[in-house]
C-alpha positions, -999 to +999 in steps of 0.1 A: -499+266-372-481+256-404-496+267-437-514+242-458-529+221-430-565+210-432-593+212-407-612+179-400-641+190-422-619+196-453-598+165-446-629+144-440-644+156-473-612+146-492-610+111-475-647+103-469-641+101-432-667+115-408-657+136-378-665+106-355-643+083-375-614+108-375-617+111-337-617+073-334-587+068-356-569+096-339-576+081-304-565+047-317-532+061-330-542+049-365-545+084-380-533+111-356-536+147-366-505+165-377-510+193-352-534+201-324-539+237-314-531+239-276-556+267-270-586+257-291-581+219-293-586+221-331-570+192-350-552+198-383-542+173-409-515+174-436-525+168-473-498+140-472-520+121-448-548+117-474-534+085-491-531+068-457-566+079-448-580+066-480-562+033-475-578+030-440-612+036-456-607+009-481-595-016-456-624-009-433-648-014-462-635-050-463-648-054-427-614-057-412-611-049-375-591-019-364-562-039-351-558-057-385-561-023-403-534-008-381-511-037-390-518-035-427-514+002-432-479+002-419-467-027-442-447-022-474-471-025-504-458-059-515-462-074-480-497-058-476-508-072-509-496-107-500-516-106-467-547-093-484-545-120-511-542-146-484-572-131-465-592-130-497-584-167-505-596-176-470-628-157-475-634-174-508-629-208-492-653-198-464-679-187-489-676-220-508-682-238-475-712-216-468-725-222-503-723-259-499-741-258-465-769-237-479-772-261-509-774-290-484-801-273-465-820-265-497-818-300-510-828-315-476-862-298-478-886-326-486-858-351-496-853-370-464-884-392-468-875-403-503-840-413-491-854-431-461-874-453-483-841-468-496-828-479-462-823-516-459-815-539-429-788-566-430-772-590-405-736-584-395-715-614-384-691-614-355-658-599-366-623-591-353-613-555-359-579-538-361-585-501-354-572-467-346-590-437-330-583-400-330-600-366-325-602-348-358-619-319-376-636-322-409-606-308-428-584-335-412-608-364-416-597-376-451-559-375-443-566-394-410-586-420-429-561-424-456-531-426-433-548-450-409-561-473-436-526-478-450-512-483-415-538-509-406-534-528-439-496-527-437-498-542-402-520-570-413-497-577-443-468-578-420-486-605-399-491-625-431-529-618-432-552-607-459-556-569-459-585-566-484-614-562-460-637-532-462-628-500-444-650-490-415-651-454-404-671-449-372-681-415-358-684-414-320-690-377-320-699-350-345-670-340-368-673-305-381-654-275-391-656-258-357-648-287-335-631-321-332-649-354-329-637-389-320-633-411-351-624-447-354-610-463-385-610-501-386-604-531-409-620-565-402-597-595-405-594-632-399-564-649-383-541-638-355-526-604-351-511-584-323-517-547-314-489-522-320-487-487-307-520-470-312-533-498-334-557-519-313-577-550-315-613-559-305-640-584-312-673-570-323-703-592-317-728-601-344-756-577-349-780-560-372-774-529-394-797-504-410-778-490-440-781-467-470-757-467-500-747-431-505-758-415-538-729-402-558-741-366-555-741-368-517-707-382-510-691-350-498-697-330-466-721-315-459-745-332-483-736-366-468-754-355-436-786-359-455-779-396-457-774-398-420-806-379-414-825-403-437-813-434-418-821-417-385-856-409-398-861-445-409-852-458-375-876-433-359-904-444-382-901-481-371-915-486-336-893-507-315-862-501-337-834-483-319-798-474-327-775-492-303-741-477-312-724-448-331-730-447-369-702-456-393-694-457-430-684-489-448-661-485-478-668-497-504-706-497-502-733-520-515-744-521-551-715-502-564-718-472-540-686-456-529-697-462-493-727-470-471-739-451-441-747-476-414-764-476-380-762-506-357-797-513-346-818-536-324-854-544-325 
């Protein structure tokens, strides 16, 4: 055995690694001992391995899995720092999303009934719609709406028609951060137009809408879900009233609101 080598007890004391952790990291090839006595099976470590061991401890304190730690410890310092900064930014973004969700849950307690009192019913005339559909996640929703709105209005302008109608964003499935949902973006129009590519046409019959202009402090996800809950609660509280299609948003909304949350209903 070479001089200066450390037994696991001394090495673990210097690095804050337990015997169990040392065995695990050795078996994983993450921190193999410098020498193993062929007769006794004792493991020995070099003092030069202490910085690597301490780095492993710090990375594990971040909650990183062993495979990610094994990748990071072998990187050059600059590359490792870049990856850790990117990981930290992602964690901060996740924490911000969780904070917003917790805030939405907290605000929802006892607030749905007050919002539901502001739901109103209005008639909707028959209308022709130019529309596009896609499956999107919540982080891709705004880009899809913006791009599709411009495409729809440009198509109507090219047909010599007025493109100034309200924007209708209909949700045929739940759109979240963990899964895609089918979304339709449409613009009502008068006159004659032809479909083009994935831009399609349909005639929507007249009907009735239960709607709620969205308060300014609830416009963003996930707080806007409170507004959907309020309209759903209002429908449930009115016997004989049922939702007959997927909910949608109308931009701009009534009374100066940025948009309305709307449920097609029938009595």
